[in-house]
C-alpha positions in Angstrom: 0.0 0.0 0.0 1.4 3.4 -1.0 1.3 6.5 1.1 -0.3 9.6 -0.4 3.2 11.0 -1.1 4.4 7.8 -2.8 1.2 7.7 -4.9 1.8 11.3 -5.9 5.5 10.7 -6.7 4.8 7.7 -8.8 1.8 9.0 -10.7 3.7 12.2 -11.4 6.2 10.1 -13.3 3.7 7.8 -15.1 4.4 7.7 -18.8 7.1 10.3 -18.5 10.7 9.9 -19.6 11.8 9.4 -16.0 9.2 6.7 -15.2 10.6 3.7 -13.2 10.7 0.2 -14.7 7.6 -1.9 -14.1 6.4 -5.4 -14.8 2.7 -6.1 -14.6 2.3 -2.7 -13.0 4.7 -3.4 -10.2 8.0 -1.6 -9.7 11.0 -3.7 -10.7 14.3 -3.8 -8.7 17.1 -6.1 -9.8 19.2 -5.5 -6.7 18.5 -4.4 -3.2 20.5 -1.2 -3.6 18.0 -0.1 -6.2 15.1 -0.5 -3.8 17.0 1.3 -1.1 17.9 4.2 -3.4 14.3 4.5 -4.5 13.1 4.5 -0.9 15.7 7.1 0.2 14.6 9.5 -2.5 11.0 9.1 -1.6 11.6 9.4 2.1 13.8 12.5 1.9 11.3 14.3 -0.4 8.3 13.2 1.8 10.1 14.6 4.9 10.7 17.9 3.1 14.4 17.8 2.6 14.0 18.6 -1.0 11.2 19.1 -3.6 10.2 16.0 -5.6 10.2 18.0 -8.8 13.8 19.0 -8.1 14.7 15.4 -7.9 12.8 14.6 -11.1 14.6 17.3 -13.0 17.9 15.9 -11.9 16.7 12.4 -12.9 15.7 13.6 -16.3 19.1 15.3 -16.7 20.9 12.2 -15.6 19.0 10.1 -18.1 19.7 12.6 -20.8 23.4 12.7 -20.0 23.5 9.0 -20.2 21.6 8.9 -23.5 24.0 11.4 -25.1 27.0 9.3 -24.2 25.7 5.8 -24.5 23.6 3.6 -26.8 20.2 3.4 -25.2 20.0 -0.4 -25.9 23.6 -1.0 -24.6 24.2 -3.5 -21.9 25.4 -0.9 -19.4 21.9 0.8 -19.1 20.6 0.7 -15.6 17.7 3.0 -14.7 18.6 3.0 -11.0 22.2 4.1 -11.7 20.6 7.2 -13.2 18.3 7.4 -10.2 21.3 7.3 -7.8 23.1 10.0 -9.8 20.0 12.2 -9.5 19.7 11.5 -5.8 23.3 12.3 -5.2 23.0 15.6 -7.1 19.8 16.5 -5.3 21.3 15.8 -1.9 24.2 18.1 -2.7 22.0 20.8 -4.2 19.8 20.8 -1.1 22.7 21.0 1.3 21.9 17.7 3.0 25.6 16.7 2.6 28.8 18.1 1.3 30.6 16.2 -1.5 33.1 14.8 1.0 30.3 13.6 3.4 28.5 12.0 0.5 31.6 10.3 -0.8 32.3 8.9 2.7 28.8 7.6 3.1 28.8 6.0 -0.3 32.2 4.3 0.4 30.8 3.0 3.7 27.7 1.7 2.0 29.7 0.1 -0.8 32.0 -1.6 1.7 29.1 -2.9 3.7 27.4 -4.3 0.5 30.7 -5.9 -0.6 31.0 -7.6 2.8 27.5 -9.0 2.7 27.9 -10.4 -0.8 31.2 -12.1 0.0 
């Protein structure tokens, strides 16, 4: 069951160029980090740390940047990598973290994920 904000966020993206991947109407996550990044973006926007539309603009820009440098059907495409890039940009723009703080947190998260998968 979606909260009112989650419903707003997802319907604002329906059919748009930044719409998340779905299968049979359900959001698709290939890996746990994708689900986590999705949830973090929604939670931060819902709690008022940034505007959802600011995040969406960054997501559209990240997708556009990728499309300009890569073949859209290339094997390296991952929607949630663009989502994560947009989330990082939005966190920095909103002043939630400095570049150094964000880098340190990402390094910690990556190390934790590597330890779990080993």
